[in-house]
C-alpha positions as CSV (number, residue, x, y, z in Angstrom):
1,M,-3.2,7.5,24.2
2,A,-5.2,4.4,23.2
3,D,-8.9,4.2,23.5
4,E,-10.4,0.7,24.2
5,V,-13.2,0.4,21.6
6,E,-14.2,-3.1,22.6
7,P,-12.5,-6.0,24.4
8,G,-9.3,-6.9,22.4
9,L,-9.4,-3.7,20.3
10,R,-7.7,-0.4,20.9
11,R,-7.5,2.7,18.7
12,V,-4.8,5.4,18.6
13,L,-6.0,8.5,16.8
14,A,-3.5,10.2,14.6
15,P,-3.3,14.1,14.9
16,N,-4.1,14.7,11.3
17,P,-7.7,16.0,11.1
18,G,-8.9,17.5,7.9
19,P,-11.6,17.6,5.2
20,M,-10.4,14.2,3.8
21,T,-9.4,12.6,7.1
22,G,-12.2,13.6,9.4
23,P,-10.9,13.6,13.0
24,G,-7.7,11.8,11.9
25,T,-6.5,8.4,10.9
26,N,-7.5,5.5,13.1
27,T,-4.6,3.2,14.0
28,W,-6.1,-0.1,15.3
29,I,-4.4,-2.5,17.7
30,V,-6.0,-6.0,17.7
31,G,-5.3,-8.4,20.6
32,R,-3.4,-8.2,23.9
33,G,0.2,-9.4,24.5
34,E,0.7,-10.5,20.9
35,V,-1.0,-7.9,18.7
36,A,-1.6,-6.8,15.1
37,V,-1.4,-3.1,14.2
38,I,-3.6,-1.9,11.4
39,D,-2.8,1.3,9.5
40,P,0.1,2.9,11.5
41,G,-0.8,6.2,10.0
42,P,0.9,9.4,8.8
43,A,4.6,10.3,9.3
44,I,4.1,12.2,12.5
45,P,6.7,11.3,15.2
46,A,4.4,12.0,18.1
47,H,1.9,9.5,16.6
48,L,4.6,6.8,16.4
49,E,5.5,7.4,20.0
50,A,1.8,7.2,21.0
51,I,1.5,3.8,19.3
52,L,4.7,2.5,21.0
53,A,3.4,3.8,24.4
54,A,0.2,1.9,23.9
55,L,2.1,-1.2,23.0
56,A,4.4,-1.1,26.0
57,G,5.3,-4.7,27.1
58,E,3.6,-6.3,24.1
59,R,4.9,-7.9,21.0
60,V,3.7,-6.8,17.5
61,A,3.3,-9.9,15.3
62,A,2.1,-8.0,12.2
63,I,1.7,-4.6,10.8
64,L,-1.1,-4.5,8.2
65,V,-2.0,-1.6,5.9
66,T,-5.3,-1.3,4.2
67,H,-3.9,0.7,1.3
68,A,-0.9,2.8,0.3
69,H,-2.0,6.3,0.9
70,A,0.3,8.4,3.1
71,D,-2.1,9.0,5.9
72,H,-2.4,5.2,6.5
73,V,1.0,3.7,5.7
74,S,3.8,6.3,6.1
75,L,4.7,5.1,9.7
76,A,4.7,1.4,8.7
77,R,8.4,1.2,8.0
78,G,9.3,3.2,11.1
79,L,7.0,1.0,13.3
80,S,8.5,-2.1,11.8
81,Q,12.1,-0.9,12.6
82,R,11.1,-0.2,16.2
83,T,9.2,-3.4,16.8
84,G,10.8,-5.9,14.3
85,A,7.3,-6.8,12.9
86,P,6.8,-7.4,9.2
87,V,4.6,-5.1,7.1
88,W,1.7,-6.9,5.3
89,G,-0.2,-5.4,2.4
90,F,-1.7,-6.1,-1.0
91,G,1.4,-5.3,-3.1
92,P,3.7,-2.6,-4.6
93,P,2.4,0.8,-5.9
94,G,0.0,0.3,-8.8
95,A,-0.8,-3.3,-7.9
96,G,-4.5,-4.2,-8.6
97,R,-5.1,-1.5,-11.3
98,S,-7.3,-2.5,-14.2
99,A,-5.9,-2.4,-17.8
100,T,-7.9,0.9,-18.4
101,M,-6.3,2.5,-15.3
102,Q,-2.9,1.3,-16.2
103,A,-3.3,2.8,-19.7
104,L,-4.5,6.1,-18.2
105,A,-1.6,6.2,-15.8
106,A,0.8,5.5,-18.6
107,A,-0.7,8.4,-20.5
108,G,0.0,10.7,-17.6
109,L,-3.1,10.7,-15.5
110,S,-2.2,11.1,-11.8
111,G,-4.1,11.5,-8.6
112,G,-5.9,9.1,-6.3
113,G,-4.7,10.5,-2.9
114,E,-1.3,11.3,-1.5
115,P,1.1,8.5,-2.2
116,A,3.7,7.4,0.4
117,G,6.6,6.6,-2.0
118,D,7.6,3.0,-2.4
119,V,5.6,1.2,0.3
120,T,6.1,-2.4,-1.0
121,P,5.2,-4.6,1.9
122,D,7.5,-7.2,3.4
123,R,4.8,-9.8,2.9
124,L,2.0,-9.9,0.4
125,L,-1.6,-10.4,1.6
126,A,-3.8,-12.0,-1.0
127,D,-7.6,-12.0,-1.1
128,G,-8.9,-14.6,1.4
129,E,-5.5,-15.0,3.2
130,A,-5.4,-14.9,7.0
131,V,-2.9,-13.5,9.4
132,E,-3.2,-14.9,12.9
133,G,-1.8,-14.3,16.4
134,E,-2.6,-15.2,19.9
135,G,-6.4,-14.8,20.2
136,W,-7.1,-13.1,16.9
137,R,-7.4,-13.9,13.2
138,L,-7.7,-11.4,10.4
139,V,-8.8,-12.4,6.9
140,A,-8.0,-10.1,4.0
141,L,-10.7,-9.1,1.5
142,H,-9.5,-7.3,-1.6
143,T,-11.9,-4.3,-1.9
144,P,-10.5,-2.1,-4.7
145,G,-12.3,1.2,-5.5
146,H,-10.9,3.9,-3.3
147,H,-7.4,2.4,-4.1
148,A,-6.5,-0.4,-6.5
149,G,-4.7,-2.3,-3.7
150,H,-7.2,-1.7,-1.0
151,L,-7.7,-4.4,1.6
152,S,-10.5,-4.7,4.2
153,L,-9.7,-7.1,7.1
154,A,-12.4,-9.3,8.6
155,W,-12.1,-9.9,12.3
156,G,-15.0,-12.4,12.9
157,E,-18.2,-10.4,12.1
158,R,-16.4,-7.1,12.3
159,L,-14.6,-5.5,9.4
160,F,-11.7,-3.1,9.3
161,S,-13.0,-1.2,6.3
162,G,-10.1,1.3,5.7
163,D,-11.3,4.1,3.4
164,H,-13.7,1.9,1.5
165,V,-16.6,2.4,4.0
166,M,-16.8,5.2,6.5
167,G,-19.8,6.6,8.4
168,W,-19.0,10.3,8.3
169,A,-18.3,10.7,4.6
170,T,-18.3,8.9,1.3
171,S,-15.0,7.7,-0.2
172,L,-12.9,9.6,-2.6
173,V,-12.6,7.6,-5.9
174,S,-9.8,9.3,-7.8
175,P,-8.3,7.6,-10.9
176,P,-6.0,5.9,-11.8
177,D,-5.8,4.3,-8.3
178,G,-9.5,5.0,-7.7
179,D,-11.9,2.9,-9.9
180,M,-15.6,3.5,-9.7
181,G,-16.6,0.1,-11.3
182,A,-14.3,-1.7,-8.8
183,Y,-15.7,0.4,-6.0
184,M,-19.3,-0.5,-6.7
185,A,-18.4,-4.2,-7.1
186,S,-16.6,-4.1,-3.7
187,L,-19.6,-2.5,-2.0
188,R,-21.8,-5.3,-3.5
189,R,-19.4,-7.9,-2.4
190,L,-19.5,-6.6,1.2
191,Q,-23.3,-6.6,1.0
192,Q,-23.1,-10.4,0.9
193,G,-21.6,-10.6,4.3
194,A,-23.3,-10.6,7.7
195,W,-21.3,-7.9,9.4
196,S,-22.0,-6.6,12.9
197,R,-19.7,-3.6,12.8
198,F,-17.3,-1.7,10.5
199,L,-14.1,-0.2,11.9
200,P,-13.1,2.4,9.3
201,G,-9.8,4.2,8.7
202,H,-11.3,7.6,9.7
203,G,-14.2,8.4,12.0
204,A,-16.3,6.4,14.4
205,P,-17.3,2.7,14.0
206,V,-20.2,2.1,11.7
207,E,-22.8,0.3,13.8
208,A,-25.3,-0.5,11.0
209,P,-23.1,-1.9,8.2
210,S,-25.8,-3.1,5.8
211,Q,-27.7,0.2,6.0
212,R,-24.5,2.1,5.3
213,L,-23.6,-0.1,2.4
214,A,-27.1,0.5,0.9
215,E,-26.7,4.2,1.4
216,L,-23.3,4.3,-0.4
217,V,-24.6,2.3,-3.4
218,A,-27.6,4.5,-3.7
219,H,-25.5,7.6,-3.4
220,R,-23.2,6.6,-6.3
221,Q,-26.2,5.5,-8.4
222,G,-27.7,8.9,-7.8
223,R,-24.5,10.7,-8.9
224,E,-24.4,8.5,-12.0
225,A,-27.9,9.5,-12.9
226,Q,-27.0,13.2,-12.4
227,I,-24.1,12.9,-14.8
228,L,-26.2,11.2,-17.5
229,A,-28.9,13.9,-17.0
230,A,-26.2,16.6,-17.5
231,L,-25.0,14.9,-20.7
232,A,-28.5,14.7,-22.1
233,G,-28.1,18.3,-23.2
234,G,-25.0,17.5,-25.3
235,P,-21.3,16.9,-24.9
236,L,-19.5,18.4,-21.9
237,G,-16.1,18.5,-20.4
238,L,-15.2,17.5,-16.8
239,D,-15.0,21.1,-15.8
240,Q,-18.6,21.7,-16.9
241,I,-20.0,18.4,-15.5
242,T,-18.6,18.7,-12.0
243,P,-20.3,22.0,-10.8
244,R,-23.6,20.8,-12.3
245,V,-23.6,17.5,-10.6
246,Y,-22.0,18.6,-7.3
247,A,-23.9,21.9,-6.8
248,D,-24.8,20.7,-3.3
249,I,-21.2,20.8,-1.8
250,P,-18.9,23.6,-0.7
251,P,-16.8,25.1,-3.5
252,A,-13.6,24.1,-1.7
253,M,-14.6,20.5,-2.2
254,L,-15.1,20.7,-6.0
255,P,-11.5,19.6,-6.9
256,A,-12.1,16.3,-5.0
257,A,-15.6,16.1,-6.5
258,S,-14.1,16.4,-9.9
259,R,-12.1,13.3,-9.3
260,N,-15.2,11.3,-8.3
261,A,-17.0,12.6,-11.5
262,L,-14.0,11.5,-13.6
263,A,-14.2,8.0,-12.0
264,H,-17.9,7.8,-12.8
265,L,-17.3,8.9,-16.4
266,I,-14.5,6.3,-16.9
267,D,-16.8,3.6,-15.6
268,L,-19.6,4.8,-17.9
269,A,-17.2,4.8,-20.8
270,E,-16.1,1.2,-20.0
271,R,-19.7,0.1,-19.9
272,G,-20.4,1.8,-23.3
273,V,-22.9,4.2,-21.8
274,V,-20.9,7.4,-22.7
275,A,-18.2,8.1,-25.2
276,A,-15.1,10.3,-24.8
277,D,-13.7,12.5,-27.5
278,P,-11.1,12.4,-28.8
279,A,-10.0,9.7,-26.3
280,L,-10.7,8.7,-22.7
281,S,-8.9,11.2,-20.5
282,A,-9.6,13.9,-17.9
283,E,-9.5,16.5,-20.8
284,A,-12.0,14.7,-23.0
285,R,-15.4,15.9,-23.9
286,F,-18.0,13.3,-22.9
287,R,-21.3,12.5,-24.6
288,L,-24.0,9.9,-24.4
289,A,-23.1,6.9,-26.5
């Protein structure tokens, strides 16, 4: 069943609630008659049928994915086969990673969210490129951070923000696909826009975008300060840093918090604020430089 969020915009909520997905993945349908589908969602047959039911009698002009995590993109190929619409996205797996993240991945670092296999799109969507249909126009903004190939999609003054900005939670930034330096730069880029509403990949619309962006920047700056304070007492490993910095969260969330802490440490190392011994990795001991 589709909910009409505003004129020309419907949402089909995927039945995949959880600690990392909130109430489930939002599949967005933009337009009427000739439409765009954003983030088809997880590989749940009932969700595919719900999307198709919502689209009865309409033509899908484009299927767009914000990023290649399974809970957003797994149904893209199936929806494409059922509708004939091409899948648009930033690029193949690994596209957009920095040289540091490429090196860490080559050395065996994994993580960053559940991948969905080879989800190379039919058509690549570059930063600033538009996809248009009858009565709608979506402009891609490359907003890496949560994922190297993450795209946000501007629809006038509204923004489909994927997992980059959500109202109910902060984003997981898990290397090598997650990159804290890129995440902060993307937040600051979005702060330059005059947005009226964010439409995230999970949870309710964000009705005060500039306030939420400021909160997210301040939150990450606070975590960075906590990490540096922890290291002021001497070198520590990731397993020692995480419980000190994230003492305010449930223990079950510490594995995810550890990935965020690692992302902060990699960013701090790239900026020369901390050093990693013997080399930059999740197993390193970190110290103030």
